[in-house]
Kinemage of the C-alpha trace (Angstrom):
@kinemage 1
@onewidth
@group {chain A} dominant
@subgroup {mainchain}
@vectorlist {calphas} color= white
{ca met a 1} P 0.000 0.000 0.000
{ca arg a 2} L 1.278 3.441 -0.950
{ca glu a 3} L -0.153 6.922 -0.623
{ca glu a 4} L 0.132 8.803 -3.898
{ca ile a 5} L -1.073 12.093 -5.368
{ca phe a 6} L -2.750 11.801 -8.768
{ca cys a 7} L -3.777 14.552 -11.170
{ca ile a 8} L -7.136 14.280 -12.931
{ca glu a 9} L -6.778 14.271 -16.716
{ca ala a 10} L -10.418 13.577 -17.589
{ca asn a 11} L -13.750 12.680 -16.011
{ca asp a 12} L -15.898 11.204 -18.773
{ca val a 13} L -19.571 10.194 -18.681
{ca leu a 14} L -20.064 6.604 -19.920
{ca thr a 15} L -23.748 6.178 -19.079
{ca glu a 16} L -26.347 8.127 -17.126
{ca ser a 17} L -24.721 7.111 -13.827
{ca val a 18} L -21.286 5.657 -14.730
{ca tyr a 19} L -18.135 7.772 -15.052
{ca arg a 20} L -14.530 7.138 -16.076
{ca leu a 21} L -11.729 8.982 -14.280
{ca thr a 22} L -8.392 9.147 -16.035
{ca leu a 23} L -5.540 10.076 -13.689
{ca ser a 24} L -1.808 10.639 -14.028
{ca gly a 25} L 0.571 9.536 -11.286
{ca asn a 26} L 2.643 6.646 -9.966
{ca thr a 27} L 0.906 3.381 -10.959
{ca glu a 28} L 3.810 1.102 -10.055
{ca gly a 29} L 2.686 -2.172 -8.522
{ca ile a 30} L -1.034 -1.895 -9.306
{ca glu a 31} L -2.302 -5.253 -10.592
{ca pro a 32} L -5.634 -6.450 -12.094
{ca gly a 33} L -8.212 -7.055 -9.387
{ca gln a 34} L -6.670 -4.653 -6.895
{ca phe a 35} L -8.378 -1.443 -5.815
{ca val a 36} L -7.469 2.047 -4.690
{ca asn a 37} L -8.888 4.135 -1.828
{ca ile a 38} L -9.649 7.775 -2.590
{ca ala a 39} L -9.700 10.637 -0.067
{ca leu a 40} L -12.458 13.184 -0.762
{ca asp a 41} L -12.815 16.629 0.782
{ca gly a 42} L -15.219 16.715 3.710
{ca leu a 43} L -15.713 12.946 3.913
{ca tyr a 44} L -14.148 10.908 6.724
{ca leu a 45} L -13.954 7.554 4.932
{ca arg a 46} L -12.045 7.024 1.712
{ca arg a 47} L -13.915 5.550 -1.278
{ca pro a 48} L -12.657 2.188 -2.627
{ca ile a 49} L -12.673 1.859 -6.436
{ca ser a 50} L -11.287 -1.030 -8.518
{ca ala a 51} L -8.527 -0.270 -10.986
{ca ala a 52} L -9.955 -0.445 -14.518
{ca asp a 53} L -6.464 -0.070 -15.998
{ca ala a 54} L -2.988 1.032 -14.963
{ca glu a 55} L 0.025 1.572 -17.198
{ca glu a 56} L 2.713 4.158 -17.937
{ca asn a 57} L 1.757 6.449 -15.040
{ca arg a 58} L -1.893 6.515 -16.088
{ca leu a 59} L -4.640 5.106 -13.855
{ca thr a 60} L -8.205 4.530 -15.045
{ca leu a 61} L -11.073 4.253 -12.566
{ca ile a 62} L -14.704 3.592 -13.456
{ca phe a 63} L -17.412 4.235 -10.874
{ca lys a 64} L -21.180 4.438 -10.549
{ca val a 65} L -22.868 7.289 -8.733
{ca val a 66} L -24.635 5.658 -5.783
{ca gly a 67} L -24.121 8.029 -2.842
{ca lys a 68} L -22.473 11.150 -1.461
{ca gly a 69} L -18.891 10.094 -2.228
{ca thr a 70} L -19.452 9.071 -5.841
{ca glu a 71} L -21.674 12.122 -6.393
{ca gln a 72} L -18.692 14.232 -5.349
{ca met a 73} L -16.405 12.232 -7.649
{ca ala a 74} L -18.727 12.896 -10.586
{ca arg a 75} L -18.065 16.626 -10.123
{ca leu a 76} L -14.257 16.321 -10.155
{ca leu a 77} L -12.553 18.386 -12.857
{ca pro a 78} L -9.376 18.011 -14.934
{ca gly a 79} L -6.412 19.613 -13.208
{ca glu a 80} L -7.602 18.777 -9.689
{ca tyr a 81} L -5.587 16.424 -7.483
{ca leu a 82} L -6.556 13.364 -5.463
{ca asp a 83} L -4.872 11.672 -2.500
{ca ile a 84} L -5.085 7.934 -3.231
{ca leu a 85} L -3.935 4.760 -1.474
{ca thr a 86} L -2.851 2.329 -4.201
{ca gly a 87} L -2.120 -1.386 -4.508
{ca leu a 88} L -4.823 -2.558 -2.089
{ca gly a 89} L -6.162 -6.123 -2.094
{ca asn a 90} L -4.723 -9.293 -3.579
{ca gly a 91} L -5.799 -9.156 -7.233
{ca tyr a 92} L -6.364 -11.932 -9.780
{ca ser a 93} L -3.920 -14.793 -10.394
{ca leu a 94} L -3.091 -14.601 -14.091
{ca gly a 95} L -1.075 -17.814 -13.997
{ca asn a 96} L -4.192 -19.933 -13.441
{ca ser a 97} L -5.961 -18.854 -16.628
{ca gly a 98} L -5.072 -21.624 -19.066
{ca asp a 99} L -5.310 -20.888 -22.802
{ca arg a 100} L -9.005 -19.912 -23.043
{ca pro a 101} L -10.037 -17.901 -19.971
{ca leu a 102} L -13.575 -16.614 -19.520
{ca leu a 103} L -14.304 -13.240 -17.884
{ca ile a 104} L -17.784 -12.627 -16.462
{ca gly a 105} L -18.772 -9.163 -15.269
{ca gly a 106} L -21.925 -7.477 -14.079
{ca gly a 107} L -22.465 -3.701 -13.977
{ca val a 108} L -19.683 -1.860 -12.163
{ca gly a 109} L -18.005 -5.226 -11.533
{ca ile a 110} L -16.852 -5.011 -15.156
{ca pro a 111} L -14.005 -2.434 -14.892
{ca pro a 112} L -11.356 -4.624 -13.164
{ca leu a 113} L -11.984 -7.291 -15.804
{ca tyr a 114} L -10.874 -4.901 -18.539
{ca phe a 115} L -7.476 -4.530 -16.855
{ca leu a 116} L -7.316 -8.317 -16.518
{ca ala a 117} L -8.348 -8.885 -20.149
{ca arg a 118} L -5.596 -6.597 -21.405
{ca lys a 119} L -2.972 -8.486 -19.404
{ca leu a 120} L -4.278 -11.877 -20.559
{ca arg a 121} L -4.303 -10.785 -24.209
{ca glu a 122} L -0.735 -9.501 -23.855
{ca ala a 123} L 0.142 -13.004 -22.636
{ca gly a 124} L -1.376 -14.498 -25.795
{ca lys a 125} L -4.525 -15.942 -24.228
{ca gln a 126} L -7.801 -16.345 -26.162
{ca val a 127} L -10.146 -14.344 -23.947
{ca ser a 128} L -13.948 -14.559 -23.919
{ca val a 129} L -15.966 -11.947 -22.045
{ca ile a 130} L -19.589 -11.830 -20.875
{ca leu a 131} L -20.898 -8.421 -19.793
{ca gly a 132} L -24.217 -8.278 -17.930
{ca phe a 133} L -26.540 -5.274 -17.532
{ca asn a 134} L -30.190 -4.566 -16.713
{ca asn a 135} L -30.913 -2.715 -19.953
{ca ala a 136} L -29.362 -1.118 -23.046
{ca gly a 137} L -28.910 2.244 -21.333
{ca glu a 138} L -26.475 0.730 -18.842
{ca val a 139} L -24.122 -0.884 -21.378
{ca phe a 140} L -20.524 0.331 -21.362
{ca tyr a 141} L -17.072 -0.900 -22.414
{ca glu a 142} L -18.269 -3.436 -24.994
{ca asp a 143} L -16.178 -1.709 -27.663
{ca glu a 144} L -13.126 -1.455 -25.404
{ca phe a 145} L -13.102 -5.212 -24.808
{ca ser a 146} L -13.633 -5.839 -28.530
{ca gln a 147} L -10.654 -3.604 -29.327
{ca leu a 148} L -8.525 -5.975 -27.234
{ca asp a 149} L -9.653 -8.713 -29.662
{ca cys a 150} L -11.725 -10.480 -27.016
{ca asn a 151} L -14.808 -12.532 -27.904
{ca val a 152} L -17.513 -10.382 -26.285
{ca lys a 153} L -21.135 -11.200 -25.433
{ca val a 154} L -23.526 -8.738 -23.796
{ca thr a 155} L -26.627 -9.710 -21.850
{ca thr a 156} L -29.471 -7.494 -20.645
{ca val a 157} L -32.185 -8.585 -18.247
{ca asp a 158} L -34.939 -6.900 -20.273
{ca gly a 159} L -33.590 -8.006 -23.664
{ca ser a 160} L -33.197 -4.443 -24.947
{ca tyr a 161} L -29.633 -5.192 -26.108
{ca gly a 162} L -27.638 -8.330 -26.815
{ca ile a 163} L -28.762 -11.632 -25.308
{ca lys a 164} L -31.896 -11.485 -23.163
{ca gly a 165} L -31.264 -12.808 -19.672
{ca phe a 166} L -28.400 -13.050 -17.216
{ca val a 167} L -24.677 -13.641 -17.678
{ca thr a 168} L -25.223 -17.319 -16.867
{ca asp a 169} L -27.474 -17.582 -19.940
{ca ala a 170} L -24.468 -16.799 -22.160
{ca leu a 171} L -21.908 -19.210 -20.711
{ca pro a 172} L -19.931 -21.038 -23.436
{ca asp a 173} L -19.601 -24.824 -23.465
{ca thr a 174} L -15.838 -24.783 -23.002
{ca tyr a 175} L -13.307 -22.538 -21.264
{ca ser a 176} L -10.126 -23.208 -19.330
{ca tyr a 177} L -10.767 -21.029 -16.257
{ca phe a 178} L -12.951 -18.094 -15.285
{ca tyr a 179} L -12.721 -14.765 -13.498
{ca thr a 180} L -15.762 -12.842 -12.320
{ca cys a 181} L -16.783 -9.644 -10.562
{ca gly a 182} L -20.211 -8.195 -9.865
{ca pro a 183} L -23.104 -8.096 -7.410
{ca ala a 184} L -23.479 -10.971 -4.948
{ca pro a 185} L -26.580 -12.598 -6.573
{ca met a 186} L -24.742 -12.734 -9.899
{ca leu a 187} L -21.628 -14.202 -8.296
{ca lys a 188} L -23.639 -16.930 -6.572
{ca ala a 189} L -25.341 -17.820 -9.870
{ca val a 190} L -21.950 -17.964 -11.602
{ca tyr a 191} L -20.637 -20.201 -8.797
{ca asn a 192} L -23.503 -22.649 -9.345
{ca lys a 193} L -23.339 -22.660 -13.148
{ca thr a 194} L -19.615 -22.731 -13.965
{ca lys a 195} L -17.825 -25.996 -14.723
{ca thr a 196} L -14.208 -25.154 -13.906
{ca ser a 197} L -12.236 -23.562 -11.140
{ca gly a 198} L -12.178 -19.780 -11.073
{ca glu a 199} L -11.765 -16.583 -9.097
{ca phe a 200} L -14.407 -14.261 -7.640
{ca ser a 201} L -13.919 -10.593 -6.850
{ca phe a 202} L -16.425 -9.408 -4.249
{ca glu a 203} L -17.981 -5.970 -3.985
{ca glu a 204} L -18.348 -5.046 -0.317
{ca arg a 205} L -18.808 -1.868 1.698
{ca met a 206} L -15.434 -1.095 3.273
{ca gly a 207} L -14.552 1.056 6.246
{ca cys a 208} L -10.772 1.285 6.323
{ca gly a 209} L -9.857 -0.580 3.117
{ca phe a 210} L -6.745 -2.268 4.528
{ca gly a 211} L -7.958 -4.835 7.062
{ca ala a 212} L -8.046 -2.950 10.363
{ca cys a 213} L -11.783 -2.626 11.006
{ca met a 214} L -12.949 -6.162 10.002
{ca gly a 215} L -16.135 -4.614 8.598
{ca cys a 216} L -16.016 -6.433 5.245
{ca ser a 217} L -15.427 -10.003 6.440
{ca lys a 218} L -16.662 -12.949 4.394
{ca lys a 219} L -17.045 -16.603 5.392
{ca thr a 220} L -14.645 -19.062 3.729
{ca val a 221} L -13.643 -22.692 4.263
{ca ser a 222} L -10.790 -21.471 6.488
{ca gly a 223} L -12.842 -19.005 8.530
{ca tyr a 224} L -13.817 -15.390 8.035
{ca lys a 225} L -11.594 -13.384 5.687
{ca arg a 226} L -11.429 -9.647 5.077
{ca val a 227} L -12.500 -8.708 1.559
{ca cys a 228} L -10.256 -5.632 1.537
{ca lys a 229} L -7.115 -7.378 2.826
{ca asp a 230} L -7.423 -11.121 2.124
{ca gly a 231} L -9.463 -10.436 -1.031
{ca pro a 232} L -11.240 -8.973 -2.825
{ca val a 233} L -10.420 -12.001 -4.979
{ca phe a 234} L -11.160 -15.500 -3.657
{ca arg a 235} L -10.814 -18.891 -5.323
{ca lys a 236} L -14.043 -20.756 -6.047
{ca glu a 237} L -12.951 -23.633 -3.828
{ca asp a 238} L -12.533 -21.342 -0.796
{ca ile a 239} L -15.955 -19.662 -0.857
{ca leu a 240} L -18.839 -20.510 1.466
{ca trp a 241} L -22.158 -18.889 0.613
{ca glu a 242} L -24.319 -17.606 3.453
{ca asp a 243} L -28.093 -17.382 2.982
């Protein structure tokens, strides 16, 4: 974990409620699946956001406006500076992917999978991606994944774009390994439907973001683990689902 100062280069609107922050600063050591923790003026707790990409001193963050902190982030302007803790969490294990990895994302669980997809494509892997949304108005980053030469499928619950249904309705017959991130109901459905081992990145409310408060603990086969410190990525075999 490092504390860094980043300069805002752009704050782009992707959908009605989803924004993309492009920042310049020290991105050394940030890996796919990890997150950063952003200090915002007037707010006591930092806001955790997954890294959507990080390379050559440029950090990309994608967030959805859901409360006071993200509403404030939506108003950030180019040229402003942010105090950010970087390199938090454990990230995905790229070495487990095999030759044909599958990436499954839902809503704002999609951004860290873009970072992962880029790394897997650079390693020569044949990457398939399933992106799940409620409706056509929520769709983002389909083109960006396609530009990485990934095989991309989009699902919408109401059928207004792509395949009608959930991400589990678009699962291919074969894949070597999978990585997923999204809301808990989606993750549980993916757990029940997938045929191989894989890795799950959990979205949880976090207090401190580095394991001190124990507020984001999740039950596993080896006891309760902190999503912010021991995760947010967990292997399929380690997860225990609580009703």
